[in-house]
C-alpha positions as CSV (number, residue, x, y, z in Angstrom):
1,M,137.4,-19.9,-90.3
2,N,137.0,-18.2,-87.0
3,G,139.2,-19.0,-83.9
4,S,136.6,-21.1,-82.2
5,T,136.0,-23.3,-85.3
6,S,139.7,-23.7,-86.0
7,C,140.4,-24.6,-82.4
8,R,137.6,-27.1,-82.4
9,T,138.8,-28.6,-85.7
10,A,142.4,-28.9,-84.4
11,L,141.3,-30.5,-81.2
12,A,139.0,-32.9,-83.0
13,A,141.8,-33.9,-85.4
14,A,144.2,-34.5,-82.5
15,R,141.9,-36.8,-80.6
16,T,143.3,-40.2,-79.9
17,N,141.4,-43.5,-79.7
18,T,141.7,-43.3,-75.9
19,I,139.9,-39.9,-75.8
20,E,137.3,-41.2,-78.4
21,D,136.7,-44.2,-76.2
22,T,136.2,-42.0,-73.1
23,L,133.9,-39.5,-74.7
24,K,131.2,-41.9,-75.9
25,S,127.7,-40.7,-75.6
26,E,124.7,-42.9,-74.9
27,T,121.3,-42.4,-73.3
28,N,121.1,-45.6,-71.2
29,G,117.3,-45.5,-71.2
30,W,116.9,-42.2,-69.5
31,P,115.4,-39.6,-71.8
32,G,117.8,-36.7,-72.4
33,R,120.8,-38.2,-70.5
34,L,124.2,-37.9,-72.2
35,K,127.3,-39.8,-71.1
36,I,130.5,-37.8,-71.2
37,A,133.7,-39.5,-70.0
38,G,131.7,-42.2,-68.2
39,T,129.5,-39.7,-66.3
40,F,125.8,-39.1,-67.2
41,V,124.7,-35.5,-67.4
42,T,121.2,-34.2,-68.0
43,P,121.3,-31.4,-70.6
44,A,118.2,-29.3,-70.0
45,T,116.9,-25.8,-69.9
46,M,115.9,-24.3,-66.6
47,P,112.1,-24.9,-67.2
48,E,112.9,-28.5,-68.2
49,L,114.9,-29.0,-65.0
50,H,112.0,-27.6,-63.0
51,E,109.6,-30.0,-64.5
52,R,111.8,-33.0,-64.1
53,I,112.4,-32.1,-60.4
54,S,108.7,-31.7,-59.9
55,H,108.1,-35.0,-61.5
56,L,110.6,-36.6,-59.2
57,V,109.1,-35.1,-56.1
58,E,105.5,-36.0,-57.2
59,S,106.5,-39.6,-57.9
60,G,107.4,-40.0,-54.3
61,G,110.5,-42.0,-54.7
62,P,113.9,-41.2,-53.4
63,A,116.0,-39.2,-55.8
64,F,118.9,-36.7,-55.8
65,V,120.1,-34.0,-58.1
66,L,123.8,-33.2,-58.7
67,S,125.8,-30.6,-60.6
68,G,128.3,-31.6,-63.2
69,N,131.2,-29.6,-64.6
70,V,134.6,-30.8,-66.1
71,H,136.2,-30.9,-62.7
72,D,133.3,-33.1,-61.3
73,I,133.5,-35.4,-64.3
74,N,137.3,-35.8,-64.0
75,T,137.1,-36.4,-60.3
76,A,134.3,-39.0,-60.8
77,R,136.5,-40.8,-63.4
78,A,139.3,-41.0,-60.8
79,N,137.0,-42.2,-58.0
80,P,134.7,-45.2,-58.8
81,W,132.5,-44.5,-55.8
82,L,131.9,-40.9,-57.0
83,L,131.3,-42.1,-60.6
84,A,128.7,-44.6,-59.3
85,L,127.0,-41.8,-57.3
86,Y,126.9,-39.5,-60.3
87,N,125.5,-42.2,-62.5
88,R,122.7,-43.0,-59.9
89,A,121.6,-39.4,-59.7
90,A,118.2,-38.7,-61.2
91,I,119.5,-35.4,-62.7
92,V,123.0,-34.1,-63.2
93,R,122.6,-30.4,-64.1
94,V,125.2,-29.2,-66.6
95,D,127.2,-26.6,-64.7
96,G,130.1,-25.9,-67.0
97,A,130.9,-24.6,-70.5
98,G,133.4,-27.5,-70.8
99,V,130.6,-30.0,-70.6
100,V,128.6,-28.2,-73.3
101,W,131.8,-28.1,-75.4
102,A,132.5,-31.8,-74.9
103,A,128.9,-32.6,-75.9
104,G,129.4,-30.6,-79.1
105,L,132.6,-32.6,-79.9
106,L,130.4,-35.7,-79.5
107,G,127.9,-34.3,-82.0
108,H,125.2,-33.1,-79.5
109,K,123.9,-29.6,-79.3
110,I,122.8,-29.1,-75.7
111,P,121.5,-26.1,-73.8
112,L,124.0,-23.8,-72.2
113,R,125.1,-24.5,-68.7
114,I,123.0,-23.3,-65.8
115,A,125.1,-21.9,-62.9
116,W,123.8,-22.0,-59.3
117,A,124.0,-18.2,-59.2
118,D,121.4,-18.0,-62.0
119,W,119.3,-21.0,-60.9
120,G,119.0,-20.8,-57.1
121,L,116.2,-18.3,-56.7
122,P,114.2,-19.5,-59.8
123,L,114.4,-23.1,-58.5
124,A,113.3,-22.0,-55.0
125,R,110.4,-20.1,-56.5
126,H,109.4,-23.1,-58.6
127,I,109.5,-25.4,-55.6
128,A,107.5,-23.0,-53.5
129,E,104.8,-22.6,-56.2
130,R,104.5,-26.3,-56.4
131,G,104.2,-26.7,-52.7
132,H,107.4,-28.8,-52.4
133,S,110.0,-28.5,-49.7
134,L,113.7,-27.6,-50.1
135,F,116.5,-29.3,-48.2
136,L,119.7,-27.4,-48.1
137,L,122.8,-29.6,-47.5
138,G,126.5,-28.6,-47.2
139,G,128.7,-25.7,-46.3
140,P,129.9,-24.5,-42.9
141,E,127.6,-24.3,-39.9
142,G,125.0,-21.6,-40.4
143,C,125.3,-21.6,-44.2
144,A,121.9,-23.3,-44.8
145,R,120.2,-20.9,-42.4
146,A,121.8,-17.9,-44.2
147,T,120.6,-19.3,-47.5
148,A,117.1,-19.8,-46.2
149,D,117.1,-16.2,-45.0
150,I,118.0,-15.0,-48.5
151,F,115.1,-17.0,-49.9
152,S,112.6,-16.0,-47.3
153,P,111.8,-12.4,-48.3
154,P,110.9,-13.2,-51.9
155,I,109.6,-16.7,-51.1
156,P,107.7,-16.8,-47.8
157,P,107.4,-20.6,-47.5
158,F,111.2,-20.8,-47.0
159,G,111.3,-18.4,-44.1
């Protein structure tokens, strides 16, 4: 038995009913959504995320995409308004190995996490190729402009 397996076995054996109750999975009618500790996440590969985002844009309705890691899920559990926001998101990208691990404890094999550092430029390229626009929100003043400048040489529509 390797270290990872023995650790997983020990943790699974130590789970209490409280943890089992909080780590229930369900799909709630959305294909591919998984509920971990009360928060829906969208396990998907990068190409699957791109297609889902394009579908959302092309459907014309309002939608938003969030990132979810263990800290986000725990913060959402402690703040009902944030939990409601996460569970209304069209997509919650899995951004943490802990979320992948929790899904495994629930019996689900999901794709590896996708970090922003790995996803930013491929997402921007996909959006540009589809003719969609990209809205950058958050960070200190000038951050969105600096990010757009990074995207503009390889992706002219964002210049």
